Every structure is written in C-alpha cells, then in structure tokens.
N, C-alpha and C positions, 0 to 999 in steps of 0.2 A: 777435147771432151766438151759437149754441149751441156750448160748448167740447166738444172731442172727447174721448171716454173710451176708453181701450183696452178690447179685448175680454177681456183676463185681469182688469182692474179691475172691470169689469162683471159678469163672471162670479162673482167674489169677493164682490162687493157682493150679488148676487142670493142666493149661497149663505148669506151671514150673514143675509139677510132671512128666507130659509126656515127656517134654524136657529132664529131667534127666534120664528117662527110656530109651530114645533114646541114650542118651550118654552112658549109661551102655551097652546098646545092642552094641554099637560101640566099647567099650572097650572089651566086650567078644569076638567080632569078631577079634580083634587084638590079644588077647591072645591064642584063639582056632585055628584060620587060619593063622595068621602070616601077614595078610593084613588088610587095613582098609575097602575098599569098591570095590566090582567087580560089575559093572553094568551089566555083562552077567548073574549074578544070579538072577536078576530082571525078566527075561524071563524063568526061571526055573520053572516048574509047582510045585515043592515042596515049602513048607514053608522055607525061608532063613532068615539068619540074616540081609540081605540087604532090603527084603520086610518089615520085623518088623521095621526096622530102618525108612524107608521111611513112613510108616503108622503112627507111634508114633510121628515123627517129623512133618508131615503135620497135624495132630491132634492138637498138641502143637501150631503150627503156627496159625491154624484156630480159636482155643479157645483164643489165646492171642492177636487176631487182635482187636484193639480198633476202634470203630466208633466214629467219632467226631460229636458232636451235634450242 
C-alpha cells in the first residue's frame, strides 16, 4: 500500500526539487560558459540556460509560496 502524502508536503517537495534543478542549471552555465547569468540571453529567441533558470526558479517560488489561513 502506498503511503498518503499531503498536498502541502508534495507541493513543498516539488518546489524544493525545482529549486535544485534551477541551481544545477546555474552551475552548468558556470562550467560551460564561464559566467553565471547574462540578462541579454533572456531576449534571445533560442532556449538558453538563463531562460530555463528563470522558469524553474519561478515555478519553485510559486509552488513554495504558503498561504496563511
């Protein structure tokens, strides 16, 4: 039988996973290109490390946002 995980716990785990993916994309950018973040690459029509970093970081923050009851 599969243990039940609360929606909040799953959301926070997914948020942490996406934040780690964003971190690894940033590390990959440093090792491949030699710099951390170039804002000019955000307006480049091709998919770049910067765009992936922003998307994964935004998703992680949106999922990790806690609403107070």
